[in-house]
GUMAR-211705 format. One record per residue (C-alpha): residue number from 1; chain; x, y, z. Coordinates in nm, 2 decimals, m for minus. Example, Ala and Ser with C-alpha at 12.3 -4.5 7.8 and 13.67 -1.06 7.14 Angstrom:
! GUMAR-211705
+-----+-------+--------+--------+--------+
!  nr ! kette !      X !      Y !      Z !
+-----+-------+--------+--------+--------+
!   1 !     A !   1.23 !  m0.45 !   0.78 !
!   2 !     A !   1.37 !  m0.11 !   0.71 !
+-----+-------+--------+--------+--------+
This chain:
! GUMAR-211705
+-----+-------+--------+--------+--------+
!  nr ! kette !      X !      Y !      Z !
+-----+-------+--------+--------+--------+
!   1 !     A !   0.01 !  m0.01 !  m0.02 !
!   2 !     A !   0.31 !   0.24 !   0.12 !
!   3 !     A !   0.45 !   0.15 !  m0.24 !
!   4 !     A !   0.16 !   0.28 !  m0.45 !
!   5 !     A !   0.16 !   0.57 !  m0.26 !
!   6 !     A !   0.52 !   0.69 !  m0.29 !
!   7 !     A !   0.43 !   0.59 !  m0.69 !
!   8 !     A !   0.14 !   0.87 !  m0.70 !
!   9 !     A !   0.38 !   1.11 !  m0.49 !
!  10 !     A !   0.65 !   1.08 !  m0.69 !
!  11 !     A !   0.45 !   1.11 !  m1.00 !
!  12 !     A !   0.30 !   1.44 !  m0.87 !
!  13 !     A !   0.66 !   1.57 !  m0.77 !
!  14 !     A !   0.76 !   1.65 !  m1.12 !
!  15 !     A !   0.45 !   1.68 !  m1.29 !
!  16 !     A !   0.37 !   2.02 !  m1.06 !
!  17 !     A !   0.61 !   2.31 !  m1.08 !
!  18 !     A !   0.49 !   2.36 !  m0.66 !
!  19 !     A !   0.62 !   2.02 !  m0.60 !
!  20 !     A !   0.93 !   2.16 !  m0.58 !
!  21 !     A !   0.93 !   2.30 !  m0.25 !
!  22 !     A !   0.79 !   1.98 !  m0.11 !
!  23 !     A !   0.96 !   1.74 !  m0.23 !
!  24 !     A !   1.35 !   1.73 !  m0.22 !
!  25 !     A !   1.49 !   1.67 !  m0.61 !
!  26 !     A !   1.85 !   1.63 !  m0.67 !
!  27 !     A !   2.01 !   1.73 !  m1.02 !
!  28 !     A !   1.72 !   1.82 !  m1.26 !
!  29 !     A !   1.91 !   1.64 !  m1.52 !
!  30 !     A !   1.95 !   1.29 !  m1.37 !
!  31 !     A !   1.69 !   1.03 !  m1.42 !
!  32 !     A !   1.63 !   0.77 !  m1.23 !
!  33 !     A !   1.53 !   0.44 !  m1.45 !
!  34 !     A !   1.36 !   0.14 !  m1.28 !
!  35 !     A !   1.22 !  m0.21 !  m1.35 !
!  36 !     A !   1.50 !  m0.24 !  m1.59 !
!  37 !     A !   1.58 !  m0.64 !  m1.73 !
!  38 !     A !   1.83 !  m0.77 !  m1.55 !
!  39 !     A !   1.97 !  m0.85 !  m1.88 !
!  40 !     A !   1.95 !  m0.41 !  m2.00 !
!  41 !     A !   2.32 !  m0.28 !  m1.94 !
!  42 !     A !   2.49 !   0.02 !  m1.99 !
!  43 !     A !   2.49 !   0.03 !  m2.36 !
!  44 !     A !   2.14 !  m0.08 !  m2.43 !
!  45 !     A !   2.02 !   0.21 !  m2.14 !
!  46 !     A !   2.24 !   0.50 !  m2.34 !
!  47 !     A !   2.11 !   0.40 !  m2.66 !
!  48 !     A !   1.74 !   0.46 !  m2.56 !
!  49 !     A !   1.80 !   0.77 !  m2.40 !
!  50 !     A !   2.05 !   0.91 !  m2.63 !
!  51 !     A !   1.77 !   1.00 !  m2.84 !
!  52 !     A !   1.64 !   1.30 !  m2.60 !
!  53 !     A !   2.02 !   1.49 !  m2.60 !
!  54 !     A !   2.37 !   1.46 !  m2.52 !
!  55 !     A !   2.46 !   1.24 !  m2.20 !
!  56 !     A !   2.69 !   1.26 !  m1.92 !
!  57 !     A !   2.70 !   0.92 !  m1.75 !
!  58 !     A !   2.48 !   0.58 !  m1.78 !
!  59 !     A !   2.49 !   0.36 !  m1.46 !
!  60 !     A !   2.31 !   0.00 !  m1.39 !
!  61 !     A !   2.38 !  m0.07 !  m1.06 !
!  62 !     A !   2.43 !  m0.44 !  m1.01 !
!  63 !     A !   2.53 !  m0.66 !  m0.69 !
!  64 !     A !   2.89 !  m0.62 !  m0.57 !
!  65 !     A !   2.91 !  m1.01 !  m0.52 !
!  66 !     A !   2.75 !  m1.13 !  m0.81 !
!  67 !     A !   2.76 !  m0.86 !  m1.05 !
!  68 !     A !   2.44 !  m0.89 !  m1.16 !
!  69 !     A !   2.19 !  m0.59 !  m1.27 !
!  70 !     A !   1.99 !  m0.50 !  m0.94 !
!  71 !     A !   1.70 !  m0.41 !  m1.21 !
!  72 !     A !   1.75 !   0.00 !  m1.19 !
!  73 !     A !   1.99 !   0.24 !  m1.30 !
!  74 !     A !   2.05 !   0.59 !  m1.38 !
!  75 !     A !   2.10 !   0.84 !  m1.69 !
!  76 !     A !   2.28 !   1.13 !  m1.65 !
!  77 !     A !   2.17 !   1.47 !  m1.91 !
!  78 !     A !   2.38 !   1.76 !  m2.05 !
!  79 !     A !   2.03 !   1.97 !  m2.00 !
!  80 !     A !   1.71 !   2.00 !  m1.77 !
!  81 !     A !   1.54 !   2.01 !  m2.15 !
!  82 !     A !   1.64 !   1.67 !  m2.26 !
!  83 !     A !   1.59 !   1.51 !  m1.87 !
!  84 !     A !   1.24 !   1.66 !  m1.89 !
!  85 !     A !   1.15 !   1.52 !  m2.27 !
!  86 !     A !   1.32 !   1.17 !  m2.20 !
!  87 !     A !   1.13 !   1.15 !  m1.85 !
!  88 !     A !   0.83 !   1.22 !  m2.02 !
!  89 !     A !   0.88 !   0.98 !  m2.35 !
!  90 !     A !   1.02 !   0.70 !  m2.14 !
!  91 !     A !   0.82 !   0.69 !  m1.86 !
!  92 !     A !   0.61 !   0.32 !  m1.85 !
!  93 !     A !   0.75 !   0.22 !  m2.26 !
!  94 !     A !   0.87 !  m0.13 !  m2.29 !
!  95 !     A !   1.29 !  m0.20 !  m2.30 !
!  96 !     A !   1.44 !  m0.52 !  m2.33 !
!  97 !     A !   1.06 !  m0.64 !  m2.26 !
!  98 !     A !   0.97 !  m0.46 !  m1.95 !
!  99 !     A !   0.80 !  m0.16 !  m1.85 !
! 100 !     A !   1.04 !   0.08 !  m1.69 !
! 101 !     A !   0.96 !   0.32 !  m1.46 !
! 102 !     A !   1.10 !   0.69 !  m1.52 !
! 103 !     A !   1.14 !   0.97 !  m1.24 !
! 104 !     A !   1.37 !   1.27 !  m1.14 !
! 105 !     A !   1.67 !   1.10 !  m0.91 !
! 106 !     A !   1.63 !   1.21 !  m0.53 !
! 107 !     A !   1.94 !   1.26 !  m0.34 !
! 108 !     A !   2.03 !   1.04 !  m0.08 !
! 109 !     A !   2.06 !   1.10 !   0.29 !
! 110 !     A !   2.33 !   0.89 !   0.34 !
! 111 !     A !   2.44 !   0.58 !   0.29 !
! 112 !     A !   2.78 !   0.41 !   0.20 !
+-----+-------+--------+--------+--------+
């Protein structure tokens, strides 16, 4: 139940210009991409997103022990406009047979 609520809140945070004061968002050029196939690698992710603008970095997060994808990653664009277009065009689209979720990346509150 909480996950559904979090998804609704996350969707609102990028849709409303007023939400920026309520929800802390990381760089407006970095996108979180979830729901990736475990077979999706960085070149595939970059190829899917490069049509929207110049990309600074693509990272698929992998397990440190097994080296296998955890099913999510990040794409950072040079411009906010490119990131915004990519978010709007790619959220809910199919990549490697899986429907992906795209949101603005959040800043981490600590961690490793």
